[in-house]
N, CA, C and O atoms as CSV, one atom per row, in Angstrom:
chain,resi,resn,atom,element,x,y,z
A,1,MET,N,N,114.453,-60.182,-49.625
A,1,MET,CA,C,115.828,-60.173,-49.058
A,1,MET,C,C,116.687,-60.913,-50.025
A,1,MET,O,O,116.233,-61.882,-50.634
A,2,GLY,N,N,117.903,-60.498,-50.190
A,2,GLY,CA,C,118.776,-61.095,-51.148
A,2,GLY,C,C,119.514,-62.328,-50.581
A,2,GLY,O,O,119.030,-62.988,-49.661
A,3,ARG,N,N,120.625,-62.600,-51.121
A,3,ARG,CA,C,121.383,-63.819,-50.718
A,3,ARG,C,C,121.809,-63.718,-49.263
A,3,ARG,O,O,122.208,-62.655,-48.788
A,4,MET,N,N,121.717,-64.845,-48.563
A,4,MET,CA,C,122.121,-64.827,-47.174
A,4,MET,C,C,123.626,-65.105,-47.037
A,4,MET,O,O,124.161,-65.925,-47.784
A,5,SER,N,N,124.278,-64.482,-46.159
A,5,SER,CA,C,125.727,-64.609,-45.888
A,5,SER,C,C,125.946,-66.014,-45.340
A,5,SER,O,O,125.049,-66.613,-44.747
A,6,ALA,N,N,127.160,-66.531,-45.551
A,6,ALA,CA,C,127.485,-67.838,-44.986
A,6,ALA,C,C,127.398,-67.883,-43.470
A,6,ALA,O,O,126.897,-68.868,-42.928
A,7,SER,N,N,127.849,-66.889,-42.781
A,7,SER,CA,C,127.647,-66.829,-41.301
A,7,SER,C,C,126.264,-66.796,-40.867
A,7,SER,O,O,125.920,-67.402,-39.853
A,8,ALA,N,N,125.434,-66.114,-41.581
A,8,ALA,CA,C,124.000,-66.067,-41.182
A,8,ALA,C,C,123.314,-67.468,-41.453
A,8,ALA,O,O,122.507,-67.926,-40.643
A,9,ALA,N,N,123.643,-68.105,-42.563
A,9,ALA,CA,C,123.110,-69.388,-42.864
A,9,ALA,C,C,123.494,-70.374,-41.797
A,9,ALA,O,O,122.728,-71.281,-41.472
A,10,TRP,N,N,124.704,-70.197,-41.238
A,10,TRP,CA,C,125.125,-71.092,-40.160
A,10,TRP,C,C,124.468,-70.830,-38.835
A,10,TRP,O,O,124.163,-71.746,-38.071
A,11,SER,N,N,124.242,-69.474,-38.563
A,11,SER,CA,C,123.774,-69.122,-37.170
A,11,SER,C,C,122.267,-68.840,-37.091
A,11,SER,O,O,121.671,-69.071,-36.039
A,12,TYR,N,N,121.648,-68.364,-38.135
A,12,TYR,CA,C,120.232,-68.105,-38.066
A,12,TYR,C,C,119.423,-69.283,-38.431
A,12,TYR,O,O,119.025,-69.432,-39.586
A,13,THR,N,N,119.159,-70.146,-37.466
A,13,THR,CA,C,118.511,-71.421,-37.741
A,13,THR,C,C,117.113,-71.416,-37.174
A,13,THR,O,O,116.397,-72.390,-37.405
A,14,ALA,N,N,116.684,-70.475,-36.498
A,14,ALA,CA,C,115.260,-70.442,-36.003
A,14,ALA,C,C,114.434,-69.582,-36.946
A,14,ALA,O,O,114.959,-68.879,-37.810
A,15,LYS,N,N,113.118,-69.663,-36.750
A,15,LYS,CA,C,112.194,-68.875,-37.604
A,15,LYS,C,C,111.465,-67.887,-36.772
A,15,LYS,O,O,111.224,-68.139,-35.592
A,16,ALA,N,N,111.098,-66.760,-37.338
A,16,ALA,CA,C,110.276,-65.740,-36.683
A,16,ALA,C,C,109.286,-65.207,-37.795
A,16,ALA,O,O,109.448,-65.418,-38.997
A,17,THR,N,N,108.286,-64.522,-37.268
A,17,THR,CA,C,107.256,-64.011,-38.127
A,17,THR,C,C,107.188,-62.477,-37.921
A,17,THR,O,O,107.314,-61.977,-36.803
A,18,HIS,N,N,106.985,-61.761,-39.032
A,18,HIS,CA,C,106.988,-60.278,-39.056
A,18,HIS,C,C,105.683,-59.851,-39.649
A,18,HIS,O,O,105.289,-60.370,-40.694
A,19,TRP,N,N,104.969,-58.895,-39.008
A,19,TRP,CA,C,103.810,-58.175,-39.508
A,19,TRP,C,C,104.259,-56.720,-39.564
A,19,TRP,O,O,104.617,-56.147,-38.535
A,20,ALA,N,N,104.245,-56.103,-40.769
A,20,ALA,CA,C,104.506,-54.669,-40.908
A,20,ALA,C,C,103.230,-53.885,-40.541
A,20,ALA,O,O,102.119,-54.240,-40.933
A,21,LEU,N,N,103.433,-52.855,-39.810
A,21,LEU,CA,C,102.388,-51.950,-39.468
A,21,LEU,C,C,102.025,-51.108,-40.649
A,21,LEU,O,O,102.884,-50.348,-41.096
A,22,LEU,N,N,100.848,-51.165,-41.198
A,22,LEU,CA,C,100.384,-50.403,-42.382
A,22,LEU,C,C,99.753,-49.059,-42.028
A,22,LEU,O,O,99.812,-48.099,-42.795
A,23,GLY,N,N,99.137,-49.023,-40.822
A,23,GLY,CA,C,98.519,-47.753,-40.431
A,23,GLY,C,C,97.497,-47.969,-39.303
A,23,GLY,O,O,97.268,-49.078,-38.822
A,24,ARG,N,N,96.925,-46.879,-38.934
A,24,ARG,CA,C,95.901,-46.830,-37.827
A,24,ARG,C,C,94.708,-46.065,-38.308
A,24,ARG,O,O,94.862,-44.974,-38.857
A,25,ASP,N,N,93.499,-46.606,-38.121
A,25,ASP,CA,C,92.293,-45.916,-38.494
A,25,ASP,C,C,92.100,-44.775,-37.508
A,25,ASP,O,O,92.103,-44.971,-36.293
A,26,ASP,N,N,91.932,-43.581,-38.058
A,26,ASP,CA,C,91.746,-42.378,-37.230
A,26,ASP,C,C,90.504,-42.468,-36.325
A,26,ASP,O,O,90.525,-42.001,-35.187
A,27,TRP,N,N,89.409,-43.082,-36.854
A,27,TRP,CA,C,88.193,-43.108,-36.050
A,27,TRP,C,C,88.165,-44.216,-34.956
A,27,TRP,O,O,87.813,-43.996,-33.798
A,28,SER,N,N,88.557,-45.391,-35.414
A,28,SER,CA,C,88.467,-46.496,-34.488
A,28,SER,C,C,89.742,-46.783,-33.662
A,28,SER,O,O,89.690,-47.382,-32.587
A,29,GLY,N,N,90.867,-46.336,-34.201
A,29,GLY,CA,C,92.144,-46.636,-33.560
A,29,GLY,C,C,92.626,-48.019,-33.979
A,29,GLY,O,O,93.682,-48.468,-33.533
A,30,GLN,N,N,91.878,-48.685,-34.813
A,30,GLN,CA,C,92.257,-50.100,-35.222
A,30,GLN,C,C,93.514,-50.078,-36.070
A,30,GLN,O,O,93.638,-49.294,-37.012
A,31,LEU,N,N,94.429,-50.940,-35.721
A,31,LEU,CA,C,95.772,-51.076,-36.465
A,31,LEU,C,C,95.501,-52.004,-37.716
A,31,LEU,O,O,94.671,-52.912,-37.690
A,32,SER,N,N,96.240,-51.707,-38.757
A,32,SER,CA,C,96.158,-52.651,-39.887
A,32,SER,C,C,97.580,-53.093,-40.202
A,32,SER,O,O,98.504,-52.283,-40.146
A,33,PHE,N,N,97.768,-54.374,-40.533
A,33,PHE,CA,C,99.072,-54.959,-40.762
A,33,PHE,C,C,99.144,-55.637,-42.106
A,33,PHE,O,O,98.114,-55.962,-42.698
A,34,SER,N,N,100.378,-55.861,-42.607
A,34,SER,CA,C,100.625,-56.682,-43.772
A,34,SER,C,C,100.386,-58.109,-43.402
A,34,SER,O,O,100.254,-58.458,-42.228
A,35,PRO,N,N,100.329,-58.960,-44.451
A,35,PRO,CA,C,100.271,-60.398,-44.145
A,35,PRO,C,C,101.570,-60.811,-43.447
A,35,PRO,O,O,102.585,-60.131,-43.598
A,36,PRO,N,N,101.559,-61.919,-42.682
A,36,PRO,CA,C,102.790,-62.375,-41.966
A,36,PRO,C,C,103.830,-62.763,-42.964
A,36,PRO,O,O,103.529,-63.273,-44.044
A,37,VAL,N,N,105.082,-62.512,-42.587
A,37,VAL,CA,C,106.270,-62.876,-43.445
A,37,VAL,C,C,107.189,-63.663,-42.487
A,37,VAL,O,O,107.508,-63.166,-41.407
A,38,LEU,N,N,107.627,-64.907,-42.874
A,38,LEU,CA,C,108.518,-65.693,-42.140
A,38,LEU,C,C,109.982,-65.264,-42.468
A,38,LEU,O,O,110.283,-64.924,-43.612
A,39,PHE,N,N,110.859,-65.285,-41.480
A,39,PHE,CA,C,112.288,-65.035,-41.798
A,39,PHE,C,C,113.175,-65.844,-40.779
A,39,PHE,O,O,112.757,-66.196,-39.676
A,40,ASP,N,N,114.423,-66.102,-41.248
A,40,ASP,CA,C,115.461,-66.724,-40.406
A,40,ASP,C,C,116.059,-65.855,-39.375
A,40,ASP,O,O,116.255,-64.661,-39.602
A,41,CYS,N,N,116.362,-66.425,-38.222
A,41,CYS,CA,C,116.813,-65.613,-37.153
A,41,CYS,C,C,117.497,-66.445,-36.062
A,41,CYS,O,O,117.581,-67.667,-36.181
A,42,ASP,N,N,117.972,-65.809,-35.028
A,42,ASP,CA,C,118.368,-66.382,-33.794
A,42,ASP,C,C,117.770,-65.361,-32.741
A,42,ASP,O,O,117.339,-64.269,-33.112
A,43,TYR,N,N,117.758,-65.736,-31.479
A,43,TYR,CA,C,117.069,-64.822,-30.547
A,43,TYR,C,C,117.546,-65.108,-29.107
A,43,TYR,O,O,118.155,-66.134,-28.805
A,44,LYS,N,N,117.247,-64.195,-28.303
A,44,LYS,CA,C,117.358,-64.358,-26.767
A,44,LYS,C,C,116.351,-63.434,-26.065
A,44,LYS,O,O,115.827,-62.493,-26.661
A,45,SER,N,N,116.107,-63.716,-24.837
A,45,SER,CA,C,115.327,-62.890,-24.018
A,45,SER,C,C,116.161,-62.315,-22.942
A,45,SER,O,O,117.074,-62.993,-22.469
A,46,GLU,N,N,115.918,-61.105,-22.513
A,46,GLU,CA,C,116.721,-60.490,-21.479
A,46,GLU,C,C,115.866,-59.648,-20.535
A,46,GLU,O,O,114.885,-59.048,-20.974
A,47,ALA,N,N,116.198,-59.592,-19.306
A,47,ALA,CA,C,115.520,-58.738,-18.331
A,47,ALA,C,C,116.206,-57.369,-18.351
A,47,ALA,O,O,117.432,-57.265,-18.324
A,48,VAL,N,N,115.396,-56.352,-18.399
A,48,VAL,CA,C,115.915,-54.979,-18.435
A,48,VAL,C,C,115.436,-54.257,-17.190
A,48,VAL,O,O,114.231,-54.202,-16.947
A,49,ARG,N,N,116.334,-53.703,-16.399
A,49,ARG,CA,C,115.956,-53.048,-15.132
A,49,ARG,C,C,116.020,-51.559,-15.397
A,49,ARG,O,O,116.989,-51.042,-15.954
A,50,SER,N,N,114.975,-50.893,-14.988
A,50,SER,CA,C,114.936,-49.429,-15.079
A,50,SER,C,C,114.423,-48.840,-13.772
A,50,SER,O,O,113.695,-49.543,-13.072
A,51,SER,N,N,114.743,-47.607,-13.385
A,51,SER,CA,C,114.261,-47.000,-12.194
A,51,SER,C,C,114.166,-45.488,-12.439
A,51,SER,O,O,114.833,-44.909,-13.296
A,52,ASP,N,N,113.303,-44.904,-11.634
A,52,ASP,CA,C,113.219,-43.510,-11.623
A,52,ASP,C,C,114.256,-42.895,-10.651
A,52,ASP,O,O,114.899,-43.610,-9.883
A,53,ALA,N,N,114.403,-41.555,-10.705
A,53,ALA,CA,C,115.419,-40.951,-9.894
A,53,ALA,C,C,114.906,-40.635,-8.439
A,53,ALA,O,O,115.708,-40.285,-7.573
A,54,GLY,N,N,113.665,-40.753,-8.202
A,54,GLY,CA,C,113.092,-40.359,-6.866
A,54,GLY,C,C,113.267,-41.364,-5.820
A,54,GLY,O,O,113.473,-42.543,-6.106
A,55,GLY,N,N,113.185,-40.906,-4.519
A,55,GLY,CA,C,113.310,-41.853,-3.431
A,55,GLY,C,C,114.766,-42.188,-2.976
A,55,GLY,O,O,115.730,-41.997,-3.717
A,56,THR,N,N,114.862,-42.658,-1.815
A,56,THR,CA,C,116.176,-43.011,-1.254
A,56,THR,C,C,116.427,-44.484,-1.186
A,56,THR,O,O,117.564,-44.940,-1.072
A,57,SER,N,N,115.380,-45.202,-1.256
A,57,SER,CA,C,115.530,-46.702,-1.233
A,57,SER,C,C,115.997,-47.221,-2.650
A,57,SER,O,O,115.529,-46.695,-3.660
A,58,PRO,N,N,116.850,-48.176,-2.730
A,58,PRO,CA,C,117.301,-48.697,-4.015
A,58,PRO,C,C,116.044,-49.397,-4.761
A,58,PRO,O,O,116.045,-49.540,-5.984
A,59,ASP,N,N,115.088,-49.778,-4.028
A,59,ASP,CA,C,113.992,-50.418,-4.662
A,59,ASP,C,C,112.811,-49.467,-5.118
A,59,ASP,O,O,111.778,-49.892,-5.635
A,60,THR,N,N,113.064,-48.208,-4.881
A,60,THR,CA,C,111.994,-47.175,-5.243
A,60,THR,C,C,111.976,-47.035,-6.801
A,60,THR,O,O,112.982,-46.735,-7.443
A,61,GLY,N,N,110.833,-47.259,-7.317
A,61,GLY,CA,C,110.648,-47.022,-8.770
A,61,GLY,C,C,111.340,-48.040,-9.634
A,61,GLY,O,O,111.515,-47.783,-10.825
A,62,VAL,N,N,111.742,-49.173,-9.120
A,62,VAL,CA,C,112.480,-50.142,-9.934
A,62,VAL,C,C,111.459,-51.017,-10.726
A,62,VAL,O,O,110.483,-51.516,-10.166
A,63,GLU,N,N,111.704,-51.171,-11.951
A,63,GLU,CA,C,110.827,-52.023,-12.814
A,63,GLU,C,C,111.707,-52.927,-13.581
A,63,GLU,O,O,112.748,-52.506,-14.088
A,64,LEU,N,N,111.302,-54.226,-13.690
A,64,LEU,CA,C,112.020,-55.185,-14.512
A,64,LEU,C,C,111.047,-55.500,-15.618
A,64,LEU,O,O,109.863,-55.753,-15.398
A,65,ALA,N,N,111.588,-55.473,-16.803
A,65,ALA,CA,C,110.820,-55.820,-18.017
A,65,ALA,C,C,111.554,-56.818,-18.778
A,65,ALA,O,O,112.785,-56.782,-18.802
A,66,LEU,N,N,110.860,-57.748,-19.432
A,66,LEU,CA,C,111.406,-58.782,-20.251
A,66,LEU,C,C,111.303,-58.317,-21.731
A,66,LEU,O,O,110.231,-57.944,-22.208
A,67,ARG,N,N,112.426,-58.354,-22.413
A,67,ARG,CA,C,112.380,-58.031,-23.888
A,67,ARG,C,C,113.043,-59.133,-24.660
A,67,ARG,O,O,113.902,-59.869,-24.176
A,68,GLN,N,N,112.586,-59.205,-25.909
A,68,GLN,CA,C,113.159,-60.148,-26.862
A,68,GLN,C,C,114.156,-59.452,-27.719
A,68,GLN,O,O,113.949,-58.295,-28.084
A,69,VAL,N,N,115.258,-60.123,-28.065
A,69,VAL,CA,C,116.236,-59.593,-28.944
A,69,VAL,C,C,116.285,-60.606,-30.094
A,69,VAL,O,O,116.580,-61.775,-29.843
A,70,ILE,N,N,116.018,-60.225,-31.297
A,70,ILE,CA,C,116.050,-61.139,-32.387
A,70,ILE,C,C,117.122,-60.644,-33.313
A,70,ILE,O,O,117.178,-59.465,-33.663
A,71,TYR,N,N,118.013,-61.608,-33.723
A,71,TYR,CA,C,119.144,-61.370,-34.617
A,71,TYR,C,C,118.853,-61.937,-35.982
A,71,TYR,O,O,118.523,-63.116,-36.107
A,72,THR,N,N,118.964,-61.146,-36.973
A,72,THR,CA,C,118.598,-61.535,-38.363
A,72,THR,C,C,119.215,-60.707,-39.400
A,72,THR,O,O,119.796,-59.670,-39.081
A,73,GLU,N,N,119.124,-61.124,-40.737
A,73,GLU,CA,C,119.449,-60.368,-41.893
A,73,GLU,C,C,118.199,-59.766,-42.482
A,73,GLU,O,O,118.306,-58.985,-43.427
A,74,HIS,N,N,117.005,-60.084,-41.975
A,74,HIS,CA,C,115.706,-59.568,-42.446
A,74,HIS,C,C,115.667,-58.043,-42.230
A,74,HIS,O,O,115.558,-57.576,-41.097
A,75,SER,N,N,115.752,-57.314,-43.274
A,75,SER,CA,C,116.006,-55.871,-43.227
A,75,SER,C,C,114.793,-54.967,-43.213
A,75,SER,O,O,114.946,-53.751,-43.105
A,76,THR,N,N,113.580,-55.518,-43.318
A,76,THR,CA,C,112.419,-54.602,-43.515
A,76,THR,C,C,111.655,-54.291,-42.229
A,76,THR,O,O,110.671,-53.554,-42.277
A,77,VAL,N,N,112.091,-54.849,-41.037
A,77,VAL,CA,C,111.388,-54.587,-39.790
A,77,VAL,C,C,111.675,-53.165,-39.304
A,77,VAL,O,O,112.803,-52.673,-39.285
A,78,LYS,N,N,110.571,-52.557,-38.920
A,78,LYS,CA,C,110.699,-51.119,-38.448
A,78,LYS,C,C,109.985,-51.001,-36.975
A,78,LYS,O,O,109.200,-51.853,-36.560
A,79,GLN,N,N,110.323,-49.957,-36.322
A,79,GLN,CA,C,109.724,-49.613,-35.039
A,79,GLN,C,C,108.174,-49.552,-35.323
A,79,GLN,O,O,107.716,-48.977,-36.311
A,80,GLY,N,N,107.413,-50.183,-34.388
A,80,GLY,CA,C,105.963,-50.201,-34.481
A,80,GLY,C,C,105.459,-51.514,-35.130
A,80,GLY,O,O,104.315,-51.911,-34.904
A,81,ASP,N,N,106.315,-52.189,-35.938
A,81,ASP,CA,C,105.839,-53.466,-36.494
A,81,ASP,C,C,105.701,-54.481,-35.371
A,81,ASP,O,O,106.010,-54.173,-34.220
A,82,TYR,N,N,105.256,-55.646,-35.677
A,82,TYR,CA,C,105.101,-56.715,-34.720
A,82,TYR,C,C,105.950,-57.954,-35.196
A,82,TYR,O,O,106.038,-58.268,-36.383
A,83,VAL,N,N,106.533,-58.592,-34.225
A,83,VAL,CA,C,107.303,-59.859,-34.480
A,83,VAL,C,C,106.944,-60.952,-33.464
A,83,VAL,O,O,106.520,-60.706,-32.335
A,84,LEU,N,N,107.143,-62.142,-33.946
A,84,LEU,CA,C,106.868,-63.330,-33.081
A,84,LEU,C,C,107.964,-64.367,-33.308
A,84,LEU,O,O,108.214,-64.755,-34.449
A,85,ILE,N,N,108.594,-64.805,-32.283
A,85,ILE,CA,C,109.535,-65.913,-32.359
A,85,ILE,C,C,108.716,-67.124,-32.697
A,85,ILE,O,O,107.806,-67.464,-31.942
A,86,GLY,N,N,108.989,-67.789,-33.786
A,86,GLY,CA,C,108.229,-68.924,-34.257
A,86,GLY,C,C,107.468,-68.554,-35.576
A,86,GLY,O,O,107.512,-67.435,-36.088
A,87,GLU,N,N,106.796,-69.575,-36.046
A,87,GLU,CA,C,106.045,-69.411,-37.311
A,87,GLU,C,C,104.567,-69.221,-37.008
A,87,GLU,O,O,103.993,-69.901,-36.157
A,88,SER,N,N,103.964,-68.273,-37.732
A,88,SER,CA,C,102.497,-68.051,-37.640
A,88,SER,C,C,101.958,-67.631,-38.932
A,88,SER,O,O,102.609,-66.912,-39.691
A,89,SER,N,N,100.747,-68.074,-39.210
A,89,SER,CA,C,100.079,-67.652,-40.442
A,89,SER,C,C,98.818,-66.766,-39.974
A,89,SER,O,O,98.015,-66.364,-40.817
A,90,GLU,N,N,98.685,-66.506,-38.760
A,90,GLU,CA,C,97.598,-65.626,-38.192
A,90,GLU,C,C,97.681,-64.277,-38.804
A,90,GLU,O,O,98.758,-63.681,-38.820
A,91,ALA,N,N,96.620,-63.771,-39.299
A,91,ALA,CA,C,96.540,-62.405,-39.909
A,91,ALA,C,C,96.781,-61.351,-38.854
A,91,ALA,O,O,97.423,-60.344,-39.152
A,92,ASP,N,N,96.308,-61.524,-37.654
A,92,ASP,CA,C,96.343,-60.506,-36.526
A,92,ASP,C,C,97.561,-60.837,-35.641
A,92,ASP,O,O,97.536,-61.862,-34.960
A,93,PRO,N,N,98.605,-60.029,-35.622
A,93,PRO,CA,C,99.751,-60.317,-34.838
A,93,PRO,C,C,99.508,-60.258,-33.338
A,93,PRO,O,O,100.202,-60.931,-32.577
A,94,ILE,N,N,98.555,-59.481,-32.908
A,94,ILE,CA,C,98.187,-59.417,-31.499
A,94,ILE,C,C,97.581,-60.756,-31.075
A,94,ILE,O,O,97.941,-61.293,-30.027
A,95,ALA,N,N,96.674,-61.292,-31.870
A,95,ALA,CA,C,95.957,-62.519,-31.624
A,95,ALA,C,C,97.051,-63.603,-31.623
A,95,ALA,O,O,96.938,-64.564,-30.863
A,96,ALA,N,N,98.115,-63.479,-32.457
A,96,ALA,CA,C,99.130,-64.541,-32.538
A,96,ALA,C,C,100.116,-64.474,-31.378
A,96,ALA,O,O,100.955,-65.364,-31.236
A,97,GLY,N,N,100.031,-63.425,-30.538
A,97,GLY,CA,C,100.957,-63.318,-29.387
A,97,GLY,C,C,102.268,-62.608,-29.736
A,97,GLY,O,O,103.258,-62.748,-29.019
A,98,ALA,N,N,102.277,-61.849,-30.834
A,98,ALA,CA,C,103.475,-61.131,-31.268
A,98,ALA,C,C,103.722,-59.967,-30.324
A,98,ALA,O,O,102.840,-59.554,-29.571
A,99,ALA,N,N,104.944,-59.446,-30.381
A,99,ALA,CA,C,105.375,-58.292,-29.600
A,99,ALA,C,C,105.683,-57.122,-30.504
A,99,ALA,O,O,106.167,-57.294,-31.623
A,100,GLU,N,N,105.396,-55.919,-30.005
A,100,GLU,CA,C,105.689,-54.715,-30.758
A,100,GLU,C,C,107.194,-54.430,-30.796
A,100,GLU,O,O,107.869,-54.516,-29.770
A,101,VAL,N,N,107.702,-54.102,-31.944
A,101,VAL,CA,C,109.072,-53.720,-32.141
A,101,VAL,C,C,109.283,-52.356,-31.530
A,101,VAL,O,O,108.589,-51.404,-31.887
A,102,ARG,N,N,110.246,-52.242,-30.600
A,102,ARG,CA,C,110.636,-50.930,-29.969
A,102,ARG,C,C,111.708,-50.256,-30.699
A,102,ARG,O,O,111.666,-49.039,-30.878
A,103,THR,N,N,112.704,-51.013,-31.147
A,103,THR,CA,C,113.835,-50.412,-31.880
A,103,THR,C,C,114.481,-51.488,-32.744
A,103,THR,O,O,114.334,-52.684,-32.493
A,104,VAL,N,N,115.208,-51.031,-33.779
A,104,VAL,CA,C,115.943,-51.966,-34.671
A,104,VAL,C,C,117.365,-51.353,-34.802
A,104,VAL,O,O,117.545,-50.180,-35.130
A,105,VAL,N,N,118.320,-52.193,-34.535
A,105,VAL,CA,C,119.759,-51.778,-34.558
A,105,VAL,C,C,120.477,-52.477,-35.754
A,105,VAL,O,O,120.420,-53.700,-35.877
A,106,ARG,N,N,121.133,-51.708,-36.608
A,106,ARG,CA,C,121.779,-52.297,-37.747
A,106,ARG,C,C,123.295,-52.476,-37.423
A,106,ARG,O,O,123.954,-51.585,-36.887
A,107,ASP,N,N,123.788,-53.655,-37.777
A,107,ASP,CA,C,125.197,-53.967,-37.515
A,107,ASP,C,C,125.812,-54.478,-38.825
A,107,ASP,O,O,125.133,-55.134,-39.615
A,108,ALA,N,N,127.090,-54.179,-39.053
A,108,ALA,CA,C,127.799,-54.645,-40.302
A,108,ALA,C,C,127.899,-56.104,-40.361
A,108,ALA,O,O,127.994,-56.799,-39.349
A,109,ASP,N,N,127.875,-56.585,-41.615
A,109,ASP,CA,C,128.142,-58.010,-41.879
A,109,ASP,C,C,129.722,-58.097,-41.988
A,109,ASP,O,O,130.268,-58.050,-43.090
A,110,THR,N,N,130.370,-58.214,-40.918
A,110,THR,CA,C,131.770,-58.129,-40.694
A,110,THR,C,C,132.552,-59.104,-41.522
A,110,THR,O,O,133.595,-58.759,-42.077
A,111,PHE,N,N,132.053,-60.342,-41.614
A,111,PHE,CA,C,132.799,-61.415,-42.217
A,111,PHE,C,C,132.605,-61.559,-43.723
A,111,PHE,O,O,133.570,-61.717,-44.471
A,112,ASP,N,N,131.374,-61.505,-44.149
A,112,ASP,CA,C,131.053,-61.841,-45.552
A,112,ASP,C,C,130.741,-60.600,-46.403
A,112,ASP,O,O,130.880,-60.656,-47.625
A,113,ARG,N,N,130.339,-59.526,-45.812
A,113,ARG,CA,C,129.936,-58.258,-46.557
A,113,ARG,C,C,128.918,-58.580,-47.608
A,113,ARG,O,O,129.005,-58.068,-48.724
A,114,VAL,N,N,127.934,-59.428,-47.285
A,114,VAL,CA,C,126.899,-59.777,-48.218
A,114,VAL,C,C,125.619,-59.024,-47.779
A,114,VAL,O,O,124.976,-58.369,-48.599
A,115,ALA,N,N,125.253,-59.120,-46.477
A,115,ALA,CA,C,124.012,-58.517,-46.039
A,115,ALA,C,C,124.209,-58.107,-44.597
A,115,ALA,O,O,124.697,-58.909,-43.801
A,116,ASP,N,N,123.843,-56.869,-44.223
A,116,ASP,CA,C,123.972,-56.406,-42.815
A,116,ASP,C,C,123.114,-57.244,-41.896
A,116,ASP,O,O,122.141,-57.865,-42.323
A,117,ASP,N,N,123.493,-57.254,-40.598
A,117,ASP,CA,C,122.731,-57.899,-39.596
A,117,ASP,C,C,121.922,-56.888,-38.808
A,117,ASP,O,O,122.288,-55.715,-38.727
A,118,PHE,N,N,120.819,-57.345,-38.227
A,118,PHE,CA,C,119.914,-56.455,-37.510
A,118,PHE,C,C,119.550,-57.096,-36.157
A,118,PHE,O,O,119.327,-58.304,-36.070
A,119,ARG,N,N,119.493,-56.251,-35.091
A,119,ARG,CA,C,118.957,-56.655,-33.849
A,119,ARG,C,C,117.627,-56.013,-33.676
A,119,ARG,O,O,117.516,-54.787,-33.655
A,120,ILE,N,N,116.557,-56.869,-33.544
A,120,ILE,CA,C,115.216,-56.322,-33.396
A,120,ILE,C,C,114.861,-56.476,-31.900
A,120,ILE,O,O,114.846,-57.593,-31.384
A,121,LEU,N,N,114.573,-55.344,-31.195
A,121,LEU,CA,C,114.272,-55.359,-29.782
A,121,LEU,C,C,112.801,-55.080,-29.556
A,121,LEU,O,O,112.252,-54.149,-30.145
A,122,THR,N,N,112.156,-55.866,-28.714
A,122,THR,CA,C,110.773,-55.654,-28.389
A,122,THR,C,C,110.576,-55.013,-27.073
A,122,THR,O,O,109.439,-54.772,-26.668
């Protein structure tokens, strides 16, 4: 990662850990990951409500899920990778308690135009 923007240096004061998914063994299904990489971030957790279309009760098929949203300039995270809020040197992200990345959203660096910002959603 290149130079951090001034606004990111001010706001991304927490640390997170990233394990890139390298592949899956066809026979065993075993996942393989890169070594852990630390990066600067900020984060929040949010409850996401979803429901199916069936039923007449408003509670039919309702599911609440908790997801993490990580804000960062760390640009190499992809869907299927694993991230952990906090620092870890554990080689196995699942053993470390990391969450799988569901999507990554890219946002412009509106103020400094140095490095784009990313929202990593688990």
